[in-house]
VOZAPA-92931 format. One record per atom (N, C-alpha, C): y, z, x; atom name; residue number from 1. Coordinates in steps of 0.1 Angstrom, whole numbers, padded with zeros to 4 digits. Each point is the difference from the previous one (the first is absolute). Example, Ala and Ser with C-alpha at 12.3 -4.5 7.8 and 13.67 -1.06 7.14 Angstrom:
# VOZAPA-92931
[[-0057 0078 0132] 'N' 1]
[[0012 0000 -0009] 'CA' 1]
[[0012 0000 0009] 'C' 1]
[[0011 -0007 -0004] 'N' 2]
[[0011 0000 0009] 'CA' 2]
[[0011 0008 -0008] 'C' 2]
***
This chain:
# VOZAPA-92931
[[-0335 0034 0488] 'N' 1]
[[-0003 -0006 -0011] 'CA' 1]
[[0000 -0013 -0004] 'C' 1]
[[-0017 -0010 -0005] 'N' 2]
[[-0002 -0012 0001] 'CA' 2]
[[0009 -0007 -0008] 'C' 2]
[[-0004 -0012 -0005] 'N' 3]
[[0015 -0002 -0008] 'CA' 3]
[[-0015 -0001 -0018] 'C' 3]
[[-0007 0006 -0002] 'N' 4]
[[-0005 -0002 -0009] 'CA' 4]
[[-0003 0020 -0003] 'C' 4]
[[0005 0006 0007] 'N' 5]
[[0010 0014 -0003] 'CA' 5]
[[-0011 0012 0004] 'C' 5]
[[-0017 -0004 0011] 'N' 6]
[[-0006 0005 0003] 'CA' 6]
[[-0002 0004 0014] 'C' 6]
[[-0002 0007 0004] 'N' 7]
[[0004 0003 0020] 'CA' 7]
[[-0002 -0007 0003] 'C' 7]
[[0006 -0007 0014] 'N' 8]
[[-0005 -0005 0009] 'CA' 8]
[[-0012 0007 0004] 'C' 8]
[[-0006 -0012 0010] 'N' 9]
[[-0007 0011 0009] 'CA' 9]
[[-0007 -0017 0012] 'C' 9]
[[0014 -0002 0009] 'N' 10]
[[0005 -0011 0006] 'CA' 10]
[[-0007 0001 0016] 'C' 10]
[[-0013 -0010 -0003] 'N' 11]
[[-0004 -0010 0011] 'CA' 11]
[[0008 -0004 0015] 'C' 11]
[[0003 0007 0005] 'N' 12]
[[0014 -0014 0015] 'CA' 12]
[[-0008 -0013 -0005] 'C' 12]
[[-0018 0001 0010] 'N' 13]
[[-0004 -0008 0002] 'CA' 13]
[[-0016 0000 -0004] 'C' 13]
[[-0004 -0008 -0011] 'N' 14]
[[-0010 -0001 -0002] 'CA' 14]
[[-0014 -0006 0008] 'C' 14]
[[0008 -0013 0009] 'N' 15]
[[-0011 -0004 0009] 'CA' 15]
[[-0006 0017 0007] 'C' 15]
[[0011 0004 0010] 'N' 16]
[[-0002 0011 0009] 'CA' 16]
[[-0010 0009 -0011] 'C' 16]
[[0003 0004 -0010] 'N' 17]
[[-0006 0010 -0008] 'CA' 17]
[[-0013 -0004 0000] 'C' 17]
[[-0005 -0009 -0001] 'N' 18]
[[-0012 -0006 -0003] 'CA' 18]
[[-0006 -0006 0013] 'C' 18]
[[0011 -0001 0013] 'N' 19]
[[-0012 -0003 0005] 'CA' 19]
[[-0002 0015 0011] 'C' 19]
[[0010 0012 -0004] 'N' 20]
[[-0007 0012 0003] 'CA' 20]
[[-0005 0006 -0003] 'C' 20]
[[-0007 -0002 -0011] 'N' 21]
[[-0009 0007 -0017] 'CA' 21]
[[0005 0007 -0004] 'C' 21]
[[0012 0007 -0006] 'N' 22]
[[0008 0006 0000] 'CA' 22]
[[-0004 0008 -0014] 'C' 22]
[[0011 0008 -0007] 'N' 23]
[[-0005 0004 -0012] 'CA' 23]
[[0010 0008 -0007] 'C' 23]
[[0002 -0002 -0014] 'N' 24]
[[0006 0013 -0005] 'CA' 24]
[[-0003 -0005 -0015] 'C' 24]
[[-0002 0016 -0005] 'N' 25]
[[-0001 -0001 -0013] 'CA' 25]
[[0014 0011 -0006] 'C' 25]
[[-0004 0001 -0015] 'N' 26]
[[0005 0008 -0003] 'CA' 26]
[[-0006 0002 -0014] 'C' 26]
[[0016 0002 -0014] 'N' 27]
[[-0001 0001 -0018] 'CA' 27]
[[0015 0003 -0001] 'C' 27]
[[-0003 -0011 -0012] 'N' 28]
[[0011 -0008 -0007] 'CA' 28]
[[0000 0008 -0011] 'C' 28]
[[0009 0004 -0010] 'N' 29]
[[0001 0005 -0012] 'CA' 29]
[[-0002 -0014 -0010] 'C' 29]
[[-0003 0000 -0010] 'N' 30]
[[-0002 -0011 -0007] 'CA' 30]
[[0008 -0002 -0004] 'C' 30]
[[0020 0006 -0005] 'N' 31]
[[0005 -0002 -0004] 'CA' 31]
[[0006 -0009 0010] 'C' 31]
[[0001 0001 0011] 'N' 32]
[[0005 -0001 0012] 'CA' 32]
[[0004 -0018 0005] 'C' 32]
[[-0016 -0001 -0007] 'N' 33]
[[-0004 -0019 -0003] 'CA' 33]
[[0004 -0008 -0016] 'C' 33]
[[0015 -0003 0006] 'N' 34]
[[0005 0000 -0012] 'CA' 34]
[[-0002 -0015 -0009] 'C' 34]
[[-0010 -0009 0014] 'N' 35]
[[-0005 -0015 -0007] 'CA' 35]
[[-0012 -0001 -0009] 'C' 35]
[[-0004 0016 -0003] 'N' 36]
[[-0006 -0003 -0008] 'CA' 36]
[[0003 0009 -0013] 'C' 36]
[[0008 0006 -0003] 'N' 37]
[[0003 0009 -0012] 'CA' 37]
[[0001 -0009 -0010] 'C' 37]
[[0001 -0020 -0005] 'N' 38]
[[-0008 -0003 -0013] 'CA' 38]
[[-0012 0004 -0005] 'C' 38]
[[-0008 0001 0010] 'N' 39]
[[-0014 0005 -0009] 'CA' 39]
[[-0006 0009 0005] 'C' 39]
[[0012 0012 0003] 'N' 40]
[[-0002 0013 -0001] 'CA' 40]
[[0003 0016 -0011] 'C' 40]
[[-0016 -0004 -0011] 'N' 41]
[[0003 0009 -0004] 'CA' 41]
[[0004 0016 -0001] 'C' 41]
[[0001 0006 0016] 'N' 42]
[[0004 0012 0006] 'CA' 42]
[[0001 -0004 0021] 'C' 42]
[[0013 0010 -0001] 'N' 43]
[[0004 -0005 0014] 'CA' 43]
[[-0009 0011 0006] 'C' 43]
[[-0006 0008 -0003] 'N' 44]
[[-0001 0011 0005] 'CA' 44]
[[-0019 -0001 0013] 'C' 44]
[[-0001 0008 0012] 'N' 45]
[[-0002 -0008 0009] 'CA' 45]
[[0002 0000 0012] 'C' 45]
[[-0012 -0002 0011] 'N' 46]
[[0004 -0007 0008] 'CA' 46]
[[-0009 -0009 0007] 'C' 46]
[[0004 -0007 0012] 'N' 47]
[[-0012 -0009 0001] 'CA' 47]
[[-0001 0004 0021] 'C' 47]
[[-0014 -0001 0005] 'N' 48]
[[0000 0004 0007] 'CA' 48]
[[-0004 -0011 0008] 'C' 48]
[[0005 -0004 0016] 'N' 49]
[[0003 -0015 0003] 'CA' 49]
[[0000 0008 0017] 'C' 49]
[[-0017 -0018 0004] 'N' 50]
[[0008 -0002 0014] 'CA' 50]
[[-0006 -0007 0007] 'C' 50]
[[0010 -0009 0010] 'N' 51]
[[0004 -0005 0010] 'CA' 51]
[[-0010 -0002 0006] 'C' 51]
[[-0010 -0007 0006] 'N' 52]
[[-0004 -0005 0011] 'CA' 52]
[[-0003 -0008 0011] 'C' 52]
[[0007 -0001 0016] 'N' 53]
[[0002 -0017 0008] 'CA' 53]
[[-0006 0002 0008] 'C' 53]
[[-0009 -0013 -0001] 'N' 54]
[[-0012 -0006 0007] 'CA' 54]
[[0005 -0014 0006] 'C' 54]
[[-0009 -0004 0009] 'N' 55]
[[0000 -0011 0006] 'CA' 55]
[[-0018 -0006 -0003] 'C' 55]
[[-0002 -0007 -0011] 'N' 56]
[[-0014 -0012 0005] 'CA' 56]
[[0000 -0013 0004] 'C' 56]
[[-0011 -0004 -0002] 'N' 57]
[[-0005 -0010 0007] 'CA' 57]
[[-0009 -0005 0014] 'C' 57]
[[0003 -0009 0009] 'N' 58]
[[-0007 -0002 0012] 'CA' 58]
[[0015 0005 0012] 'C' 58]
[[-0010 0004 0013] 'N' 59]
[[0014 0006 0006] 'CA' 59]
[[0013 -0011 0005] 'C' 59]
[[-0010 -0009 -0002] 'N' 60]
[[0014 -0012 0005] 'CA' 60]
[[0009 -0004 -0010] 'C' 60]
[[-0001 0004 -0015] 'N' 61]
[[0003 -0003 -0009] 'CA' 61]
[[0002 0017 -0012] 'C' 61]
[[0003 0003 0002] 'N' 62]
[[0002 0016 -0002] 'CA' 62]
[[0011 0000 -0019] 'C' 62]
[[-0001 -0001 -0008] 'N' 63]
[[0007 -0004 -0013] 'CA' 63]
[[0010 0014 -0002] 'C' 63]
[[0011 0005 -0005] 'N' 64]
[[0002 0018 0001] 'CA' 64]
[[0002 0000 -0017] 'C' 64]
[[-0012 0014 -0004] 'N' 65]
[[0001 0000 -0018] 'CA' 65]
[[0003 0010 -0003] 'C' 65]
[[0005 0004 -0010] 'N' 66]
[[0001 0005 -0010] 'CA' 66]
[[-0009 0011 -0016] 'C' 66]
[[-0006 0009 0003] 'N' 67]
[[-0009 0008 -0005] 'CA' 67]
[[0010 0006 -0009] 'C' 67]
[[0002 0000 -0014] 'N' 68]
[[0008 0008 -0008] 'CA' 68]
[[-0007 0009 -0013] 'C' 68]
[[-0004 0008 0007] 'N' 69]
[[-0011 0007 -0016] 'CA' 69]
[[0009 0010 -0008] 'C' 69]
[[-0003 0006 -0012] 'N' 70]
[[0007 0002 -0006] 'CA' 70]
[[-0003 0010 -0009] 'C' 70]
[[-0003 0012 -0011] 'N' 71]
[[-0004 0003 -0006] 'CA' 71]
[[0010 0009 -0008] 'C' 71]
[[-0005 0000 -0018] 'N' 72]
[[0010 0010 -0008] 'CA' 72]
[[-0003 -0003 -0014] 'C' 72]
[[0008 0005 -0005] 'N' 73]
[[-0005 -0005 -0015] 'CA' 73]
[[0015 -0002 -0009] 'C' 73]
[[-0004 -0012 -0006] 'N' 74]
[[0015 -0001 -0010] 'CA' 74]
[[0002 -0005 -0011] 'C' 74]
[[0006 0006 -0011] 'N' 75]
[[-0001 0001 -0008] 'CA' 75]
[[0003 -0009 -0012] 'C' 75]
[[-0007 -0015 0001] 'N' 76]
[[0006 -0005 -0008] 'CA' 76]
[[0001 -0005 -0009] 'C' 76]
[[0006 -0011 -0010] 'N' 77]
[[0007 0001 -0015] 'CA' 77]
[[-0011 -0011 -0003] 'C' 77]
[[-0009 0001 -0009] 'N' 78]
[[-0012 -0008 -0007] 'CA' 78]
[[0007 -0008 -0007] 'C' 78]
[[-0007 -0011 0003] 'N' 79]
[[0010 -0013 -0009] 'CA' 79]
[[-0006 -0003 -0014] 'C' 79]
[[-0008 0008 -0004] 'N' 80]
[[0003 -0001 -0015] 'CA' 80]
[[0003 0012 -0011] 'C' 80]
[[-0005 0010 0004] 'N' 81]
[[0005 0017 -0006] 'CA' 81]
[[0017 0006 0006] 'C' 81]
[[0005 -0006 0016] 'N' 82]
[[0012 0001 0006] 'CA' 82]
[[-0007 0016 -0004] 'C' 82]
[[-0009 0006 0002] 'N' 83]
[[-0004 0015 0005] 'CA' 83]
[[-0002 0002 0011] 'C' 83]
[[0001 0012 0013] 'N' 84]
[[-0002 -0001 0013] 'CA' 84]
[[-0013 -0002 0003] 'C' 84]
[[-0004 -0005 0015] 'N' 85]
[[-0013 -0009 -0001] 'CA' 85]
[[-0009 0004 0019] 'C' 85]
[[-0002 0010 0009] 'N' 86]
[[-0004 0007 0002] 'CA' 86]
[[-0009 -0013 0011] 'C' 86]
[[0007 -0004 0011] 'N' 87]
[[-0006 -0010 0005] 'CA' 87]
[[0001 0009 0019] 'C' 87]
[[-0015 -0003 0002] 'N' 88]
[[-0001 0001 0012] 'CA' 88]
[[0002 -0005 0014] 'C' 88]
[[0013 0000 0008] 'N' 89]
[[0002 -0011 0012] 'CA' 89]
[[-0013 -0003 0012] 'C' 89]
[[-0004 -0003 0001] 'N' 90]
[[-0006 -0002 0011] 'CA' 90]
[[0003 -0017 0010] 'C' 90]
[[0012 0006 0011] 'N' 91]
[[0002 -0016 0009] 'CA' 91]
[[-0004 0000 0007] 'C' 91]
[[0000 -0010 0010] 'N' 92]
[[-0012 -0002 0016] 'CA' 92]
[[0000 -0014 0006] 'C' 92]
[[0010 -0002 0004] 'N' 93]
[[0008 -0011 0004] 'CA' 93]
[[0005 -0007 0014] 'C' 93]
[[-0007 -0008 0002] 'N' 94]
[[-0001 -0006 0010] 'CA' 94]
[[0011 -0008 0009] 'C' 94]
[[0012 -0005 0002] 'N' 95]
[[0009 -0004 0002] 'CA' 95]
[[-0001 -0007 0017] 'C' 95]
[[0005 -0015 -0001] 'N' 96]
[[0003 -0005 0013] 'CA' 96]
[[0009 0002 -0003] 'C' 96]
[[0006 0001 0018] 'N' 97]
[[0017 -0003 0001] 'CA' 97]
[[0002 -0013 0002] 'C' 97]
[[0013 -0007 -0001] 'N' 98]
[[0004 -0015 0004] 'CA' 98]
[[0011 0003 -0003] 'C' 98]
[[0007 -0001 0014] 'N' 99]
[[0012 -0002 0002] 'CA' 99]
[[0007 -0013 -0010] 'C' 99]
[[0012 0003 0000] 'N' 100]
[[0008 0000 -0010] 'CA' 100]
[[0011 -0018 0003] 'C' 100]
[[-0008 -0009 -0006] 'N' 101]
[[0004 -0013 0003] 'CA' 101]
[[-0014 -0008 0006] 'C' 101]
[[-0007 0004 0001] 'N' 102]
[[-0019 0005 0003] 'CA' 102]
[[-0009 -0012 -0006] 'C' 102]
[[-0009 -0005 -0002] 'N' 103]
[[-0008 -0007 -0015] 'CA' 103]
[[-0007 0009 0000] 'C' 103]
[[-0006 0000 -0008] 'N' 104]
[[-0007 0013 -0002] 'CA' 104]
[[-0014 -0011 0000] 'C' 104]
[[-0015 0011 0012] 'N' 105]
[[-0006 -0013 0005] 'CA' 105]
[[-0011 0000 -0014] 'C' 105]
[[-0005 -0019 0005] 'N' 106]
[[-0008 -0006 -0006] 'CA' 106]
[[-0009 0010 -0011] 'C' 106]
[[-0013 0011 0006] 'N' 107]
[[-0005 0007 0004] 'CA' 107]
[[0001 0010 -0009] 'C' 107]
[[0012 0002 -0002] 'N' 108]
[[0001 0017 -0004] 'CA' 108]
[[-0002 -0009 -0021] 'C' 108]
[[0009 -0010 0001] 'N' 109]
[[-0005 -0009 -0012] 'CA' 109]
[[-0012 0006 -0009] 'C' 109]
[[-0011 0001 0010] 'N' 110]
[[-0005 -0003 -0002] 'CA' 110]
[[-0015 0011 -0005] 'C' 110]
[[0009 0011 0011] 'N' 111]
[[-0004 0014 -0004] 'CA' 111]
[[0007 0005 -0003] 'C' 111]
[[-0008 0007 -0007] 'N' 112]
[[0000 0012 -0013] 'CA' 112]
[[-0003 0013 0004] 'C' 112]
[[-0005 0003 0006] 'N' 113]
[[0000 0014 0012] 'CA' 113]
[[0013 0002 0002] 'C' 113]
[[0006 -0005 0007] 'N' 114]
[[0021 0004 0000] 'CA' 114]
[[0010 -0013 -0007] 'C' 114]
[[0008 0003 -0001] 'N' 115]
[[0014 -0005 -0002] 'CA' 115]
[[0011 0000 0010] 'C' 115]
[[0005 -0010 0004] 'N' 116]
[[0013 -0005 0009] 'CA' 116]
[[0009 0005 -0005] 'C' 116]
[[0007 0009 0007] 'N' 117]
[[0017 0004 -0001] 'CA' 117]
[[0002 -0004 0005] 'C' 117]
[[0019 -0002 0003] 'N' 118]
[[0007 -0006 0008] 'CA' 118]
[[0014 0010 -0002] 'C' 118]
[[-0001 0001 0012] 'N' 119]
[[0006 0011 0006] 'CA' 119]
[[0014 0003 0008] 'C' 119]
[[0008 0007 0005] 'N' 120]
[[0010 -0002 0008] 'CA' 120]
[[-0001 0010 0014] 'C' 120]
[[0014 0004 0002] 'N' 121]
[[0002 0010 0005] 'CA' 121]
[[-0001 0015 0003] 'C' 121]
[[-0003 -0002 -0018] 'N' 122]
[[0002 0015 -0006] 'CA' 122]
[[-0005 -0004 -0014] 'C' 122]
[[-0012 0012 0000] 'N' 123]
[[-0009 0005 -0017] 'CA' 123]
[[0003 0008 -0002] 'C' 123]
[[0002 0001 -0014] 'N' 124]
[[-0001 0012 -0009] 'CA' 124]
[[-0016 0005 -0006] 'C' 124]
[[-0002 0011 0002] 'N' 125]
[[-0016 -0001 0000] 'CA' 125]
[[0000 0007 -0017] 'C' 125]
[[0014 0004 -0006] 'N' 126]
[[-0004 0004 -0014] 'CA' 126]
[[0002 -0014 -0006] 'C' 126]
[[0009 -0002 0003] 'N' 127]
[[0005 -0022 -0009] 'CA' 127]
[[-0012 -0003 -0002] 'C' 127]
[[-0010 0001 0013] 'N' 128]
[[-0021 -0012 -0001] 'CA' 128]
[[-0005 0015 -0014] 'C' 128]
[[0004 0012 0002] 'N' 129]
[[-0011 0002 -0010] 'CA' 129]
[[0006 -0001 -0013] 'C' 129]
[[0007 -0004 -0007] 'N' 130]
[[0007 -0002 -0007] 'CA' 130]
[[-0007 -0014 -0002] 'C' 130]
[[0003 -0002 0003] 'N' 131]
[[-0001 -0021 0006] 'CA' 131]
[[-0020 0000 -0011] 'C' 131]
[[-0006 0011 0013] 'N' 132]
[[-0013 -0004 -0003] 'CA' 132]
[[-0008 0009 -0018] 'C' 132]
[[0009 0012 -0002] 'N' 133]
[[-0006 0008 -0009] 'CA' 133]
[[0007 -0012 -0012] 'C' 133]
[[0005 -0006 0000] 'N' 134]
[[0003 -0012 -0008] 'CA' 134]
[[-0006 -0010 -0001] 'C' 134]
[[-0013 -0008 0010] 'N' 135]
[[-0004 -0007 -0002] 'CA' 135]
[[-0011 0007 -0004] 'C' 135]
[[-0006 0010 0006] 'N' 136]
[[-0011 0004 -0008] 'CA' 136]
[[0003 0004 -0012] 'C' 136]
[[0005 0006 -0011] 'N' 137]
[[0006 0006 -0013] 'CA' 137]
[[-0013 -0014 -0015] 'C' 137]
[[-0004 0006 -0006] 'N' 138]
[[-0002 -0010 -0004] 'CA' 138]
[[0007 -0005 -0009] 'C' 138]
[[-0007 -0012 -0010] 'N' 139]
[[0017 -0010 -0003] 'CA' 139]
[[0000 0003 -0009] 'C' 139]
[[-0011 0004 -0016] 'N' 140]
[[-0001 0010 -0010] 'CA' 140]
[[-0001 0007 -0003] 'C' 140]
[[0003 0008 0009] 'N' 141]
[[-0008 0015 0001] 'CA' 141]
[[0001 0010 -0014] 'C' 141]
[[-0011 0003 -0007] 'N' 142]
[[0000 0009 -0013] 'CA' 142]
[[-0018 0006 0000] 'C' 142]
[[-0002 0012 -0013] 'N' 143]
[[-0007 0006 0000] 'CA' 143]
[[-0015 -0008 -0012] 'C' 143]
[[-0009 0003 0008] 'N' 144]
[[-0016 -0002 -0006] 'CA' 144]
[[0003 -0004 -0011] 'C' 144]
[[0006 0014 -0013] 'N' 145]
[[0000 -0004 -0016] 'CA' 145]
[[0012 0011 0000] 'C' 145]
[[0008 -0006 -0004] 'N' 146]
[[0014 0003 0004] 'CA' 146]
[[0008 -0012 -0025] 'C' 146]
[[0006 0004 -0006] 'N' 147]
[[0006 -0006 -0011] 'CA' 147]
[[0013 -0001 0002] 'C' 147]
[[0005 -0014 -0004] 'N' 148]
[[0018 -0005 0008] 'CA' 148]
[[0006 0012 -0004] 'C' 148]
[[0008 0002 0003] 'N' 149]
[[0012 0012 -0017] 'CA' 149]
[[0000 0000 -0010] 'C' 149]
[[0004 -0001 -0005] 'N' 150]
[[0002 0002 -0017] 'CA' 150]
[[0017 0007 -0004] 'C' 150]
[[0004 -0010 -0008] 'N' 151]
[[0019 0003 -0011] 'CA' 151]
[[-0009 0013 0004] 'C' 151]
[[0016 0003 -0003] 'N' 152]
[[0003 0012 0002] 'CA' 152]
[[-0007 0014 -0017] 'C' 152]
[[-0007 0008 0000] 'N' 153]
[[-0002 -0001 -0016] 'CA' 153]
[[-0017 0001 -0002] 'C' 153]
[[-0001 -0012 0007] 'N' 154]
[[-0023 -0001 0003] 'CA' 154]
[[0002 -0011 -0006] 'C' 154]
[[0014 -0007 -0010] 'N' 155]
[[-0008 -0007 -0008] 'CA' 155]
[[-0005 -0011 0009] 'C' 155]
[[-0004 -0011 -0007] 'N' 156]
[[-0001 -0016 0007] 'CA' 156]
[[0008 -0011 -0009] 'C' 156]
[[0007 -0005 0005] 'N' 157]
[[0011 -0009 -0002] 'CA' 157]
[[-0004 -0016 -0002] 'C' 157]
[[0004 -0006 -0009] 'N' 158]
[[-0011 -0009 -0012] 'CA' 158]
[[0008 -0017 0017] 'C' 158]
[[-0002 -0009 -0010] 'N' 159]
[[-0004 -0014 0017] 'CA' 159]
[[0005 -0001 -0013] 'C' 159]
[[0015 -0003 0010] 'N' 160]
[[0011 -0015 -0007] 'CA' 160]
[[-0013 -0008 -0005] 'C' 160]
[[-0010 0000 0005] 'N' 161]
[[0001 -0018 -0009] 'CA' 161]
[[-0008 0006 -0012] 'C' 161]
[[0000 0008 -0002] 'N' 162]
[[-0011 0003 -0013] 'CA' 162]
[[0008 -0002 -0015] 'C' 162]
[[0016 -0001 0008] 'N' 163]
[[0008 -0007 -0017] 'CA' 163]
[[-0006 -0015 -0001] 'C' 163]
[[0003 -0005 0009] 'N' 164]
[[0001 -0015 0001] 'CA' 164]
[[-0019 -0008 0002] 'C' 164]
[[-0004 0009 -0003] 'N' 165]
[[-0017 0001 -0003] 'CA' 165]
[[0002 -0001 -0015] 'C' 165]
[[0006 0009 -0006] 'N' 166]
[[-0001 -0001 -0013] 'CA' 166]
[[0006 -0011 -0003] 'C' 166]
[[0012 -0004 -0001] 'N' 167]
[[0006 -0012 -0001] 'CA' 167]
[[-0007 -0015 -0002] 'C' 167]
[[-0007 0000 0012] 'N' 168]
[[-0014 -0013 0005] 'CA' 168]
[[-0002 -0003 -0018] 'C' 168]
[[-0005 0013 -0010] 'N' 169]
[[-0008 -0009 -0008] 'CA' 169]
[[0005 -0003 -0014] 'C' 169]
[[0017 0002 -0002] 'N' 170]
[[0005 0002 -0005] 'CA' 170]
[[0007 -0016 -0006] 'C' 170]
[[0007 0000 -0011] 'N' 171]
[[-0002 -0011 -0007] 'CA' 171]
[[0015 -0003 0007] 'C' 171]
[[0006 0011 -0001] 'N' 172]
[[0022 -0004 0010] 'CA' 172]
[[-0003 -0003 0007] 'C' 172]
[[-0009 0006 0009] 'N' 173]
[[0000 -0001 0021] 'CA' 173]
[[0005 -0015 0003] 'C' 173]
[[-0008 -0010 -0017] 'N' 174]
[[0003 -0016 0008] 'CA' 174]
[[0016 -0003 0001] 'C' 174]
***
């Protein structure tokens, strides 16, 4: 198990993985993605994912890349009504591998087609999946039309400032 609690899919040499154009795929239960638990209304379901390696660029200067795709449905917590909100996950990310301690190439900083990721000798594919899902989540998920939760009994609560407003006009408030 990895430190986040999800089963590990460790790739022992990510640069070789990319150079040999290997791929791995699988499914992971949403309940196993522990870092998502704060934004979920329910942990039901699975996420299907695939990680593919490749070399891109000119023959003299080929760069190792990973392509991560994932799909599934997450039951996010609506920020307005606090109810469940079905959100379709469709992830397709290109990552350029950079050795740990090496600078990120300048052209990567200007290119929006892929992101650079620093990796060492081992690489946990499921930890990457969880990272990319967290980055793809909406900032404040909410239904198009929903009401804020009401107090118990359905009565609306009077504003605490209403009492102050009544004091503003009275002569004893001076």
